[in-house]
N, C-alpha and C positions, 0 to 999 in steps of 0.2 A: 548644373553640372557643368556647362559649358565654361563658366568662371573660374571653377576650380582645378579644371584642366590647364584653363591660361596660367593660375598662378603657378601651376606643378611645373608648367614648361618654364617660367621664368626663374624658378628654384634650381630646376636643373642647370640653368644656363648661367646661374651666379655659383653652382658647386664646381663647373667646370671652370670658372674663371679663378674661383679658388684654387684649384690644383695647378692652371696655369700661372699663376703669381702668387705662390706660395708665401714669399717674402714680404707679403703686406698682410698677413692674416696671424692673428693669436689665438688659436686653440690647443688644448690640451695641455695647457701651462699653467701655474700659480704666481709666475712672476711679472706679471702685467702690473704697472703702475695705477694707482688710483687719482687721476688728476683733480678730481674734486677735492679729494681729501689733502692734496699738497695745496692747493689753493686755499683752503679751510686753515691750513697751518700756517700759511703766510700771515692772514689776518689775525690768528692767534700772535705769533711772534711780535707783529707789530703793536698789540693791545699790551704785550710785555716789555718790548721796548720803550713805547709811551704809554704808560699807565693813566687812565683817567680820558684819555681821549679817543681809544676806540674799545668796543666790547663793553664791559661794566663799568659804569659810571659813578661819579660820587663814592670814591674809594677814600677812606679815612687813613691817616696816620696809624690809628692801631689794627685797621685791616689789611695795610698794603702786604704784609708779611706773608699772610693767609692767600691772600689774592695771588701773590706770585708764586708761591710755592703750588698752589692749586694748578694754577695754568700752565706752569714748568711741567709738572707729572704728567699733565694731559697732553702738552706737546711731546715730550717724551715717550709715552707709550704709543701716541699717532704716528709721530716720525719713525720711530725706529723700525717697524715692519716694512715701511717705504723704502727705506735705505736697504734693507735687507732684500726686498725682491728687485731693487734697482742694482746691486751687486751682482745679482746672477748674469747681466748683461755684459761685465765685464770678464774679458779673458782672463785676468787676474785671479778670477775666483770661479773658474769653471771646474767641474769634477770635485770641488770639494763640497763637504758635508753639510747638510743643514745647519748642524751644530757648531760648526766653525763659522758659518755665514752670518747666523744669529750673535753669534758670540763678537764677531767684527762689526758687524751692524750697530751692535749696544756699544762698543768702544767710540766708533765716530759719532753717534749720537751725543754720547758724552762729550766728547773734544768739540763737537760744534757748539753744545750749548754754553760751554764753558768760555765761547768765545765773546758771548752777547753781551758783558759789561765793556768788551774793546769796543765792538760795532756801535754801542750807545754813545760811547766818546767819540768816535767819529761822527755818528748822526748829529750830535750835540752841536759839534763844529761846521758841520753842513749848514744846520739851521741855522747858526749866527752867521756864516758866510751869505746865506740868501736874505738873511735882513739886513745886513750891513750894505748887500749889493742892489737892493731893490729898493727905490724910494715909493714906490707903490704898495710894499710891506705893510699891512695894519698893524702887525704883531707876529710873535713868533707861535699864537695859537694858529693864527690864520694860516702859517706856511706848513706848520705840521698836519693841520686837520686838511688842507685844500689845496696844495702846490704839487703839480705831477713831478716835476722834479726831484722832490723828496721823496714821495712814492718810489719813482724810479731808483733812485739812489738807495734809498733802505731796502727794496726787495734784491739790487745788485750786490749788496753788501754782504747780506744774507747768503746770497747763492754764492758768491765767489768763497766765500769758506768752506762751503760743500765741495765748490769744484777744488779747492788745494786740498781737499781732503779725498781727492778722487772719486766721488760719488758721480756715477755715470746718470744723465735723462734728469735727476731732479732739479740741478741747477738750472738746465735749459728751459724745464716747464716755468719754472719760477720766473724767469727772466722774459718769457716769451709771453708768459700773463701779463706782466708789467707793460710788455710792449702793446698789447692790444688794448689795455685801459688808459696808457698815456701819449701811445705813440711814439715813446722813447725806447730803441733798440740798443740795449746795453748787455753784449757776450759777457756770461759769467766770468770767462776768463781773465777780462780787461782788470787791470790793475791801478786803482785810483785812492790817492792820497786826502789827505784832509782838509777841508773847508772847500769842498767842490761843490759849486755852484751850478747849477742849469736854470736859465732863466726862458720862460715859454717853453721850451723843450722840443714841441711838434715837429717830427722828422728827425731827429739827433740819432745816429748811426755811429756806435761805439765798438769795434770790431775785438776779435778775441784776445789777441797780443798787443794790443795796447797796454802802453805805461803813462798814464797821468800825476803829474807831480801834485804837489800843493798849494792851495791858493788860485785854482783854475776855474775859470770861468766860460762859458760856453751858453751860446746862444741856438734858437732853433735853426732845424734844417742843416747843422755842421753834421760832415761825414769824417770820421777819422777811420779811414778802410784801405785795403789793400791793392796795389797797384793792379795785380791780375790774380786771377783764382783757377785761370787755365791748366795749372798743374792739378787740381782735383787734391786725393788724398796724398799724392807725393809730397805737398807743402804742409800737411799735418806737422803741427810742433814746429814749424819754420817761424821766425819773427816776420809776419806781415804789414804789420800796422805800426805807425807811429807811434814815437815817445814825445809826450809833451813837458817841459819841465814846468816848473813853480811859477807862478804868478804870470800865467799866460791867459790873453783873453783872445776869445775866437768869435767873431761875429757872425751872424745870421749867413746859412747858405755856402759857407766857405767847405771846400775839401782838402784834406789834408791826408796823403797817401803813402804808402810805402814802410816797410819794416827799417829802411836804414833812415828813413827820414826823423830827425830830431829839431824838433820846435826849441829854441832855447829860453832860459830863463829871461822872464819880464817883456817877451814877445807880443804883438798886438797883429792878429791877423784880422783883416778886414772882409766885409760881406762879399760874398761870391767869388774868394781867391782860390786858385787852384793850384796847390802846391805840392810838389811831387820831390824835393829837395829839402836838405836842412838848411834852417835858419837860424844865423846867429843871435845870441843873446840881445835882448833890448832894442830889437828891430822892428818897424811898423811895414806890414806888408798890406797893400792894396791893390784894387784895379782899378785902371785909370778909367776916369767916369766919362761914358759914352756921351754924346751928345743927344740931350732930349728936344723933340719937336712938337710943337703945340699945333693943332689945326681947328678951324673955327669953320663955320659956314662962309667967312669974308674975306680970311686972311690965312696965311702958313709962314708961321715965325719959327725960330729956333730959339732955344732958351737964352735969355741975356747973358752977357758976357762974363758979368760977375759970377754968375752960378757955374758957368762952364770951366772956369779957373779955379772954382774952389775947390780944395783939397778934401778927402774923407774925413780926414782926422779934423778938420774945422768944425763938423758937425758931430761927431762921436767923443773927441778926445776933451 
């Protein structure tokens, strides 16, 4: 009986906490999203975009129409109620009837699914960019099946369409799931052109208002971020993140910050560069190499002169 009393005391303490912080509790509501269903829908969408690679294997030419139709119908009836629930979180739909919200959710779901052929076109170009840009790539099959960059980009392209359709919550759930799986954090609001290649990818952060052009290549640890977020919600809908134009390469560890920062066409940003102002087209930006020191038990010497004087571009270009 003593343990029962202790548990009852703990329950009462939690109930008090629920009352004190009602903003982080969901009860008496039917509009809470099912995160597991959304993640399962990502897997179904990938199977639809890359048939034969994920989900059901050994699809024949004669059965692919049935396969696509069956999977598309499944996605529609799974995703539509989640979108309806998400719309209840938007001020735009507050006070509207369930019938109106359901009709709008159906309209949005069809609009989203209609974009899948266009998303496939982009992803085919992304796979090509990865294959052409990575000498370690064995085949396109390897890239589609295993590259974390392609997974993160695929999820982002799907989520970005829902973001543009003004669907709350779901796009961020999708991209944060991809973030947890790959270590690549791309906000669904980021606009990304074709032939986008993420090499390695771990630690990449791309902010909401980032614009990325075509044929852009980014290495691990790159941040495309804001100069400051101290303004909080006042900065909502303000261009806070940089614009990266076509044919730009950004090497590992570089940070490019600020909504007014434009990296021009053909620019190469070296490793660990910290860029907070615009860069003219066809410019190379690098950090001056620091002096390396080597210590052993018997001696202490600096790096050889020829290494000290070497430019970053002597190694990567």
